[in-house]
C-alpha positions, -999 to +999 in steps of 0.1 A: +507+699-465+505+729-441+489+719-407+494+752-390+456+757-389+453+726-367+480+739-343+462+773-342+429+755-335+444+735-307+460+766-292+427+784-294+409+755-277+437+753-251+435+790-242+397+787-238+403+756-215+429+774-194+403+801-186+379+774-172+404+749-159+393+752-123+357+744-133+368+716-156+388+700-128+360+706-103+337+685-125+363+658-127+367+657-089+329+657-085+327+628-109+354+609-090+334+614-058+303+600-075+322+570-087+342+562-055+320+580-029+301+548-020+334+530-013+345+558+009+312+558+028+314+520+033+348+524+048+335+551+072+305+530+081+328+501+090+349+524+112+320+539+131+296+510+130+301+500+167+295+534+181+263+546+197+235+557+173+237+594+180+275+595+177+274+574+146+249+596+129+267+628+139+301+615+126+285+603+094+269+637+088+301+655+096+321+633+073+296+637+045+294+675+049+329+683+057+349+653+045+336+654+009+338+692+009+374+690+021+383+664-005+368+686-032+385+718-020+418+700-016+419+680-048+405+706-072+434+732-069+460+704-067+448+687-099+441+720-116+477+732-110+491+699-123+470+699-154+478+736-159+514+728-163+507+707-194+519+722-227+492+741-245+492+717-275+486+688-252+460+703-228+429+694-248+442+659-252+449+655-215+414+669-205+395+648-230+416+617-221+409+624-184+371+624-190+374+591-209+393+576-181+366+587-157+340+572-180+359+539-180+362+539-142+324+545-140+318+517-164+340+493-143+320+503-112+288+495-130+275+531-131+271+532-169 
């Protein structure tokens, strides 16, 4: 049985994914921040909890605005480059498996 059409289909899907890999990974990083963002914020709250109210609010706003932005802008190209090195036949499998792992993490955290 000739399965070359499956390989062609996977290669076609992989080439489409490569064109949008940054956006795909950005959605993964955003999902990670949704899943684990509360834990990060609780850690920050514990660290700045004893400060004066104005400083505490200022640091919290700065961390939320710039900290999460930095995490997103740092992790997205890093993960995108790593996933981009995956062989074309395995890229769709890696992307789909990554989303399932994110879903399992969300379920463990009680978000689903």
